[in-house]
Every structure is written in structure tokens, then in C-alpha cells.
C-alpha positions in Angstrom: 109.8 300.9 145.3 109.2 302.5 148.6 106.5 305.0 149.3 107.6 308.3 151.0 106.1 309.0 154.4 103.5 311.7 154.2 104.8 315.1 155.4 103.1 316.4 158.5 102.5 320.1 159.0 103.4 321.3 162.4 101.7 324.5 163.5 104.1 327.4 163.6 104.7 328.9 167.0 102.5 331.9 167.8 103.8 335.3 168.0 104.9 336.5 171.4 102.6 339.5 171.2 100.1 339.8 174.0 97.1 339.6 171.6 98.4 336.4 170.0 98.4 337.9 166.5 100.5 335.7 164.1 100.4 336.9 160.5 101.8 333.5 159.3 98.5 331.9 160.4 96.4 334.0 157.9 95.8 332.5 154.5 92.9 334.4 152.8 91.4 334.7 149.3 91.2 337.9 147.4 87.6 338.5 148.6 88.7 337.9 152.2 91.5 340.4 151.8 89.1 343.0 150.5 86.8 342.3 153.4 89.7 342.6 155.8 90.7 345.9 154.2 87.2 347.2 154.5 87.0 346.5 158.2 90.5 347.9 158.9 89.5 351.1 157.1 86.2 351.3 159.1 88.1 350.9 162.3 90.8 353.4 161.4 88.3 356.0 160.3 86.1 355.4 163.4 89.1 356.0 165.7 89.9 359.1 163.7 86.3 360.4 164.0 86.3 359.9 167.8 89.6 361.8 168.1 88.4 364.5 165.7 85.3 365.1 167.9 87.5 365.6 170.9 89.8 368.0 169.0 86.8 370.0 167.8 85.6 370.2 171.4 88.9 371.6 172.6 89.6 373.3 169.3 89.9 376.8 170.7 92.6 375.6 173.1 94.5 373.8 170.3 94.3 377.0 168.2 95.6 379.1 171.1 98.5 376.6 171.5 99.5 376.9 167.9 99.5 380.7 168.2 101.2 380.9 171.5 104.8 381.3 170.1 103.6 384.3 168.0 101.6 385.8 170.8 104.5 385.6 173.3 107.0 387.3 170.8 104.5 390.1 169.9 103.8 390.8 173.6 107.6 390.9 174.3 107.9 393.7 171.7 104.9 395.6 173.1 102.8 394.9 170.0 99.1 393.9 170.0 99.3 390.1 170.3 96.3 389.4 168.0 96.2 387.9 164.6 93.9 389.2 161.9 91.6 387.8 159.2 90.6 389.4 155.9 87.9 386.8 154.9 84.6 386.1 156.5 85.1 382.3 157.0 88.9 382.4 157.5 88.7 382.0 161.3 86.3 379.0 161.1 88.2 377.3 158.3 91.4 377.6 160.2 89.8 376.2 163.3 88.6 373.2 161.3 92.1 372.8 159.7 93.9 372.8 163.0 91.4 370.3 164.5 91.7 367.9 161.6 95.6 368.1 161.7 95.7 367.6 165.4 93.2 364.7 165.2 95.3 363.0 162.4 98.4 363.4 164.5 96.8 362.0 167.7 95.0 359.2 165.9 98.0 358.2 163.8 99.1 355.3 166.2 95.7 353.7 165.9 95.6 354.2 162.2 99.1 352.8 161.7 98.1 349.8 163.9 95.2 349.0 161.6 97.4 349.3 158.5 99.9 347.1 160.1 97.3 344.4 161.0 96.3 344.3 157.3 99.8 344.5 155.8 101.7 342.2 158.2 100.1 339.1 156.7 101.8 339.8 153.4 105.3 340.3 154.7 108.1 337.9 155.4 109.1 337.3 159.0 112.3 339.3 158.6 110.4 342.2 157.0 108.0 342.3 159.9 110.9 342.2 162.3 112.4 345.4 160.7 109.0 347.2 160.9 108.4 346.3 164.5 111.9 347.2 165.5 112.3 350.6 163.8 108.7 351.9 163.7 108.8 353.1 167.3 112.0 354.9 166.6 110.5 356.5 163.5 107.5 357.8 165.6 109.9 359.0 168.3 112.0 360.9 165.8 108.9 362.5 164.2 107.6 363.7 167.5 111.0 364.9 168.6 111.3 367.0 165.4 108.0 368.6 165.9 108.7 369.4 169.6 112.1 370.8 168.5 110.3 373.2 166.1 107.6 374.3 168.5 109.8 375.1 171.5 113.0 376.3 169.8 113.0 376.9 166.0 109.6 378.6 165.7 110.1 381.1 168.6 113.6 382.0 167.2 112.2 382.4 163.7 109.3 384.7 164.8 111.7 386.6 167.1 114.1 387.3 164.2 111.4 388.5 161.8 109.5 390.7 164.3 112.8 392.2 165.5 113.8 392.9 161.9 110.5 394.4 161.0 110.2 396.7 164.1 113.8 397.9 163.6 113.3 399.9 160.4 112.6 403.5 161.3 109.9 405.6 159.7 111.3 408.7 158.1 108.9 411.2 156.6 109.8 413.8 154.1 108.4 416.7 156.2 109.8 415.3 159.5 111.4 418.0 161.6 113.3 418.0 164.8 111.6 421.2 166.1 109.9 420.9 169.4 106.3 421.8 169.4 105.3 424.7 171.7 103.6 423.9 174.9 99.8 423.7 174.6 97.4 425.3 177.0 95.0 422.3 176.7 95.6 419.4 179.1 96.7 416.2 177.4 94.6 413.1 177.8 96.2 410.8 180.3 95.1 407.2 180.1 95.5 405.0 183.2 97.9 402.1 182.7 96.9 398.9 184.6 97.7 395.3 184.4 94.5 393.3 183.9 90.9 394.6 183.9 90.1 396.9 186.8 86.8 396.4 188.7 83.8 398.7 188.1 84.8 400.2 184.8 81.8 402.3 183.6 80.7 402.6 180.0 83.1 405.0 178.2 85.9 404.1 180.5 89.3 404.0 178.8 92.5 402.3 180.1 95.6 400.6 178.8 96.0 397.0 179.8 99.7 396.3 180.1 99.2 392.5 180.4 98.2 392.2 176.7 99.5 395.6 175.4 96.0 396.8 174.3 94.1 400.1 174.7 90.5 399.2 175.9 87.3 401.2 175.8 84.3 399.9 177.7 81.1 400.0 175.8 77.9 398.2 176.9 79.7 396.6 179.8 82.4 394.9 177.6 85.8 396.1 176.5 86.5 397.0 172.9 90.1 396.8 171.8 92.2 399.5 170.1 95.3 397.9 168.7 98.7 399.3 169.8 101.3 398.7 167.1 104.9 399.6 166.4 105.8 403.3 165.5 108.4 402.1 162.9 108.0 401.8 159.2 106.6 398.3 159.4 103.7 397.6 161.7 103.2 393.8 162.0 99.6 392.5 161.6 99.9 388.8 161.2 97.3 387.0 159.1 95.9 383.9 160.9 95.8 381.5 158.0 99.3 382.5 156.8 100.8 382.0 160.2 99.1 378.5 160.6 100.4 377.4 157.2 103.9 378.5 158.3 103.7 376.5 161.6 102.2 373.4 159.9 104.8 373.5 157.2 107.7 373.7 159.7 106.3 370.9 161.8 106.1 368.6 158.8 109.5 369.6 157.4 111.4 369.1 160.6 109.4 365.9 161.5 110.4 364.4 158.2 114.0 365.7 158.4 114.4 363.9 161.8 113.9 360.6 159.9 117.5 361.0 158.6 118.9 358.1 160.7 116.4 355.6 159.2 117.1 356.9 155.7 120.8 356.3 156.2 120.1 352.9 157.7 117.9 352.0 154.7 120.5 353.1 152.2 123.1 350.9 153.8 120.7 347.9 154.2 119.7 347.8 150.6 123.3 348.1 149.4 123.3 351.5 147.9 126.0 352.8 150.1 128.5 351.2 152.5 129.2 352.2 156.1 132.8 353.1 155.2 131.6 355.5 152.6 129.1 357.1 155.1 132.0 357.7 157.5 134.4 359.1 154.9 131.8 361.4 153.5 131.2 363.2 156.8 132.9 366.4 155.9 130.9 366.8 152.7 127.6 365.9 154.4 128.3 368.4 157.2 129.2 371.1 154.7 125.9 370.5 152.8 123.9 370.6 156.0 125.6 373.9 157.0 124.5 375.4 153.7 121.0 374.0 154.1 120.7 375.3 157.7 122.0 378.8 156.7 119.5 379.0 153.8 116.3 377.9 155.6 117.0 379.0 159.2 116.7 382.8 159.8 118.7 384.6 162.4 122.3 384.8 163.5 125.0 382.1 163.2 124.2 380.7 166.7 120.6 380.3 165.8 121.3 378.6 162.5 123.9 376.3 164.2 121.8 375.2 167.1 118.5 375.1 165.3 119.4 372.8 162.5 123.1 371.9 161.9 123.8 370.2 165.2 120.6 368.1 165.2 121.1 367.0 161.6 124.7 366.1 162.2 123.7 364.1 165.3 121.0 362.3 163.4 123.4 361.5 160.6 125.8 359.9 163.2 122.8 358.0 164.7 122.1 356.6 161.3 125.7 355.4 160.9 125.6 353.9 164.4 122.4 352.0 163.5 123.9 350.8 160.3 127.0 349.5 162.1 125.0 347.8 164.8 122.8 346.2 162.3 125.7 344.9 160.3 127.3 343.4 163.5 124.0 341.6 164.4 123.6 340.2 160.9 127.3 339.0 160.9 127.0 337.4 164.3 123.7 335.6 163.5 124.1 332.1 162.1 
């Protein structure tokens, strides 16, 4: 009876990452896993706290950036480009909300890295390969969806609603077309300037064309008299309501731009085949058209450009990724 030679354990090659991190080298007990999780949470929250402090420092600029699409459209329609609040702490709470959301978005790469460092040790090599291959694409699609909303969809949406609101005429029951007789009293004529003139005395009144507001100087500082539409609807946008709209659209479009990865995942796990994805194009496009017409305001061009075309392109990208992945898996031994 022969004795089998003892098996020798050769160390696995290290990962090619610059930091030399190889999840296969980690073998930890339950207690060590909990300790590792604690430290990863501390590092993630620490990074988030640092970014949050920066966002709070520049919070007014961040809030102005969120409101810029609305302000530009209101100024275009000669309406006072200010938002209103009806609660004492609404401005402060909105400031904190925007700072926290911005900090979470900016710190997300660091937070995801800490999560990956903890989770990677429990994944198989091929699972880690999928994550490292498609995670950058997922982040890029998320950012692209948010930028698409901010620079295209959001201005179009605000333009449509403001144009609609200011296009409804005000008709009074006693309204008459008679011309009032000439008055012997001189009418007040307010000077129209662009910007703040120099040397305005207390009590001075002027209209600033740069921000479409009537300003009255009191105690050396201007006080604003809002100039609004003379139509039936006079827009006065509530700050918290507008911010909720913007955040909701950013999240919705950011997640919608993950469509290629959803299509790829459905094909990889065997729920649907590439041939079915290709043959179902007409039905998918029709469903996307209905979805775009339902949730995107404006005319046909706005609905088409804003949502249908990007979603169709993302669907085709998902099919292409599925086809390329199948070719690689077939070619690999």
C-alpha cells in the first residue's frame, strides 16, 4: 500500500490592482468579518462627513445651481425669478436636504469602494470580474442620466409649465374695452435700468431689468417688489416643492439609464434570450413611446428627444452588451 504524497498549497497569484488587494487571500472568522464591517462603515461615514462639511460650506452655491433652470425660465418670461417659502424653517431644511443629497452623490465612489472591499472577499472570481467590469459603466450611465435631466429635460419641463400657466388670460366680469379719459395728474414713471445704479438715495425707486424686479431703497439696501404675470395664473414657485421635483427627476432618469445593464442581466441569468430581445423591439419601442408621452410634458418633439430616443438607444446598448458577452463566453475555453 503506497502512501499518497502530501498536497502542497501554492499561493494564488495576487490581483493586478495597484494596491495588491486579493480577496482570495482573506479567510476570516465571523468576529473578524464583523470587525472588518465596522471599520468599513467608519471609513465610509468618515468620508461622507468630510464631503458633507464641504457641501455645507458651499451650500448656497449648490442650492443656486439646483434653482438655476427655474430662475432662467422665469427671467425669460419677465417674471420675478425668486422662489417662496411658507414655513419658518423651510429654507434652512431645504438647504440641509440639498447639502446631504449632494454629499451622498459626491461621496458615493468612496462609499462603494468600502462596500466593495468588504463584499469582494465573499464573491467568486467570475462574480468579482462582472462587478469590476460593469460598475464603471453603471456609474457613467447614472451620471449621464442626471446630466441629461439637468441640462435638457428639466428646462423643457419648466418651460412648458410656465408657458402654459402664463398663457391663460384673466377675464373679469366687469371688464370693459372703454378707454379711460385722460387724467390731469402726471403718471409715475419709474426709471428702468439694468443692474443697480450708483448713489441711490433712501426712497429711490427703480426697475431692474436684469432680474425683472421693482426695487425700493430703504436704509441703504434695496427691498424687492415682485413683478408677476398679468394673466389668470401668477406663478409663485414653492422652494421645497421645486427641489422635490428636481431630486425626483434626477433619481428617476438616473435609474432609467441603467436599462442596458438590466437587459444584460436578464440575458445572463437566462430569463430572456438575445433573439427574443431583438424580435421584441417594436413592442418595447411602442411601450417606451407611451411612457415618454405620459411622463414628459410638452410637444411631440420634446417627448421624443427627451425620453424615447435615449431609452431606445439604451435598449440597443443592452442588446449589444448581451451579444458581446455571449461571444466572449463562447470563445473562452
